[in-house]
Each structure stands twice: as structure tokens, then as C-alpha cells.
C-alpha distance (Angstrom), angle and dihedral (degrees) to the residues before:
residue distance angle dihedral
M1 . . .
F2 3.87 . .
R3 3.78 89.5 .
K4 3.75 90.5 60.9
L5 3.63 93.2 52.1
P6 3.86 98.2 82.4
L7 3.86 88.4 53.6
Y8 3.84 92.0 51.8
I9 3.89 88.6 49.5
L10 3.79 91.0 48.2
L11 3.83 91.2 52.7
F12 3.72 89.3 46.9
I13 3.75 93.4 49.3
A14 3.80 91.5 45.4
G15 3.78 89.3 57.1
A16 3.75 91.7 48.7
A17 3.66 90.1 49.2
S18 3.78 93.5 52.2
A19 3.76 91.9 49.6
Q20 3.78 91.1 48.7
N21 3.76 94.7 53.3
S22 3.79 89.2 53.6
N23 3.78 91.6 48.4
N24 3.96 94.7 44.7
A25 3.84 93.2 80.4
T26 3.71 94.7 52.0
A27 3.84 93.4 44.7
K28 3.67 93.4 49.9
S29 3.71 92.8 52.4
T30 3.77 92.5 53.8
E31 3.76 100.1 40.9
K32 3.69 118.2 102.8
K33 3.88 118.3 -138.2
G34 3.69 112.3 -99.7
E35 3.96 93.6 9.5
P36 3.83 108.9 139.5
Q37 3.77 115.2 -116.5
I38 3.88 119.3 -122.0
D39 3.66 118.9 -113.7
F40 3.76 101.8 -145.4
K41 3.70 91.4 -179.6
E42 3.73 93.3 65.9
I43 3.78 117.3 103.8
G44 3.79 109.0 -102.9
A45 3.76 92.6 24.8
S46 3.82 119.4 137.7
M47 3.72 114.9 -105.1
A48 3.79 115.9 -86.4
P49 3.87 116.6 -112.4
I50 3.92 111.6 -79.2
R51 3.67 128.8 -156.3
M52 3.73 110.8 161.6
M53 3.86 127.7 179.8
L54 3.73 101.6 -134.2
Y55 3.87 120.8 -135.1
K56 3.89 113.1 -144.7
D57 3.87 124.8 -166.2
T58 3.78 111.3 -130.3
S59 3.79 95.1 -179.9
K60 3.78 116.1 133.6
S61 3.70 90.5 -139.4
K62 3.74 92.6 57.8
T63 3.97 107.1 140.7
A64 3.78 95.3 -135.9
A65 3.87 90.3 55.3
T66 3.80 89.7 60.1
G67 3.76 93.3 49.1
A68 3.70 95.9 -117.4
T69 3.72 118.8 165.2
N70 3.82 127.2 -113.4
E71 3.79 90.6 -107.0
E72 3.76 90.9 53.1
A73 3.84 91.6 45.3
N74 3.94 89.7 50.8
K75 3.79 90.2 56.1
S76 3.84 91.6 54.0
K77 3.92 87.7 54.8
K78 3.74 91.6 66.6
K79 3.74 87.4 66.5
R80 3.83 95.9 45.7
R81 3.94 94.7 108.8
K82 3.82 90.6 48.2
R83 3.82 96.8 58.2
S84 3.81 117.3 124.7
D85 3.79 115.6 -90.6
I86 3.79 87.0 -138.5
E87 3.85 92.2 66.3
A88 3.79 102.9 92.6
P89 3.78 119.3 -158.4
R90 3.75 116.3 -104.3
G91 3.72 121.0 -156.7
E92 3.83 146.6 101.5
F93 3.77 140.9 -137.1
S94 3.83 101.5 -107.6
G95 3.73 126.8 162.1
V96 3.81 135.9 1.1
L97 3.76 132.8 -109.9
T98 3.76 123.6 -151.2
N99 3.73 136.9 174.1
K100 3.88 90.6 -87.3
D101 3.81 88.6 57.9
V102 3.75 96.3 55.3
D103 3.88 112.9 97.4
N104 3.84 114.4 -124.8
G105 3.77 94.2 -156.0
A106 3.71 94.5 104.1
N107 3.85 145.8 4.1
L108 3.95 112.2 -60.4
F109 3.82 124.8 -141.2
I110 3.91 120.3 -156.4
M111 3.70 115.2 -169.0
L112 3.92 115.0 -162.5
F113 3.88 103.2 -156.6
N114 3.67 146.5 159.7
P115 3.84 115.3 -129.1
T116 3.72 92.0 -143.4
C117 3.89 92.3 52.9
S118 3.76 114.4 108.3
H119 3.97 89.8 -157.4
C120 3.70 89.0 54.3
E121 3.88 88.5 51.3
D122 3.74 91.3 50.8
E123 3.85 93.8 48.5
T124 3.72 90.1 49.0
A125 3.82 91.1 50.9
L126 3.71 90.5 50.0
I127 3.80 94.6 51.4
E128 3.85 90.9 46.9
K129 3.89 90.4 51.2
N130 3.78 87.8 55.0
I131 3.90 97.7 39.1
G132 3.87 88.3 127.5
F133 3.82 90.2 76.7
F134 3.81 91.9 57.4
K135 3.85 95.2 79.1
K136 3.81 94.5 146.0
S137 3.81 107.8 -4.1
K138 3.85 117.7 99.8
F139 3.76 127.4 -142.9
L140 3.83 125.0 -147.4
F141 3.87 119.3 -164.3
M142 3.83 107.8 -158.8
A143 3.72 129.1 -176.0
T144 3.80 136.0 177.9
P145 3.94 120.6 -95.4
I146 3.80 91.5 -111.3
M147 3.89 88.2 62.6
K148 3.84 92.4 56.6
P149 3.80 94.9 106.4
Y150 3.83 92.0 55.4
L151 3.64 98.9 47.5
P152 3.84 98.2 84.3
D153 3.80 93.0 58.5
F154 3.83 90.6 49.9
V155 3.82 92.2 51.7
N156 3.82 90.7 45.3
M157 3.68 93.1 50.1
M158 3.87 98.5 39.7
H159 3.76 95.9 38.9
I160 3.90 90.3 -134.1
T161 3.70 98.5 161.2
D162 3.82 92.0 56.2
F163 3.83 87.4 79.4
P164 3.64 122.1 74.8
E165 3.87 90.4 -157.1
F166 3.74 90.6 66.1
R167 3.86 135.4 75.4
I168 3.74 121.6 -179.2
G169 3.69 131.5 -168.9
I170 3.76 156.3 113.0
D171 3.83 124.4 -58.9
S172 3.65 112.0 -121.0
A173 3.83 106.2 163.3
G174 3.85 100.9 55.8
Y175 3.76 95.2 -100.2
I176 3.80 90.7 140.7
D177 3.92 90.1 51.2
N178 3.82 87.1 56.6
M179 3.86 97.8 45.2
F180 3.77 113.0 25.4
L181 3.79 110.1 110.5
Y182 3.90 93.9 -160.9
Q183 3.81 89.6 -123.2
A184 3.70 128.6 106.6
L185 3.85 127.0 -28.7
P186 2.91 136.4 -88.7
Q187 3.61 101.4 43.8
I188 3.92 117.9 -171.4
N189 3.81 118.7 -157.3
I190 3.87 113.2 -164.3
Y191 3.85 123.4 -158.5
D192 3.78 131.5 -171.2
H193 3.85 127.3 -129.4
D194 3.87 89.6 -80.6
R195 3.79 88.7 50.2
K196 3.78 92.8 -111.3
L197 3.88 116.5 149.5
L198 3.82 110.4 -100.4
R199 3.88 101.3 170.3
I200 3.80 145.8 -18.4
F201 3.76 122.1 -147.2
S202 3.84 123.3 -167.7
G203 3.74 120.8 -157.2
E204 3.82 129.2 4.6
V205 3.78 111.1 -19.5
A206 3.76 125.6 -157.9
I207 3.83 114.6 -119.9
D208 3.92 92.3 -125.9
T209 3.90 84.2 61.8
L210 3.66 92.8 52.6
K211 3.83 95.5 42.7
K212 3.71 96.2 83.5
Y213 3.88 90.3 60.4
I214 3.83 96.9 43.6
E215 3.79 121.3 101.1
């Protein structure tokens, strides 16, 4: 498992580099000479610009559509790795989420992930298992554009869209370029009510470590 991690990170970095190249021309045209660059990774810094293409599940068997409770949904997650290979993911990229669309009523969690990464799977499963703690806090799952073809399978297996606390999609504004530490995945960035950076975690994080930031 750990031998595969460098490959996952390389794929993730490749997507970030691709997005960065496409954004460089725009950035250079708007930069003022001598103007200091913002380090969005610095604790206390304002949240970097977000523009995320949202993925929406259109499956008729979606748990939320049947009115199932979170407890019932969590029970179904235990079987996620046993789902039939014949069952193809059904969904679409529809809608865009930006900074102005993010509710400031509680802390915000943004997880940078690779949908083919087993560590990202495990962290997602842990968060879902403890979804009861997320009464107000929202959670964004963000991947690079190069990972777009793999996102439906991840959503299908992990049942991400069953949870109203979650949003998942593809970065289209260079947020990952500004925030990725080039360490382990997943990476979880946590912001306060004013969308100032509180903490960055790299790799799998225990729920007890996250608890003090959850509202």
C-alpha cells in the first residue's frame, strides 16, 4: 500500500502542475510589480480563492433520495468494498462552488485528495463513521483536474453524496497549487468562521485530533 503512495502523489502533483500552468498567464497579467505574494499556507492567512466544479450523484438508489438517516447510511458504508463491479457510477459535474458560496457559520474542512489513493479512502471512511460530530462544520473534498475521470468511482464506492455536510469536486481555480504541501495525501486544511487558516494536516488523521476543530 505504502509503495503505491508515491505514485498517487505524483499523479496529484501532475494535476496541480497542469492546472498551475494554465493559471500562470492570468496570474502574471494581474500581478503588480513588487507586490508581495500571499502565502496562503501560513497559519492565520485568508483562504485561497476557491472555484470547484461540483460532482453530483444522479443514481436512483442514492440514500439521501430515499430519506434514510445518517445512521442507516453509515451502515451501508461498511459494505462499500463489496459492491458489485457491474454497478456503474451515475453522476455528473454540475454547478460551481466559490468562496462566496461557502457558509461562514462554522469551521470549514477542505480535504485535498486523490480518488485512487487508499489512504484517502480510509480517511474518508473514518470521517463518515464519525459524521455525527459534524453538526455545523462543512467538508469539501477537492481533487486536481487530471483526477476527474476517477472521481465517479470514488463517489460511488464511498457514498460521498449521501451526506449533506459534504461537497466533492474538481479544483478549477488553482487552490491546490496554493495549498498543497507536497507531502502525504490526504491533506486536510481547516479554516475558522472568518475563513482564516487554523491548521494543515498531511496524511491520515485520527478523529480525536480533528474533534477540537469540529463544530
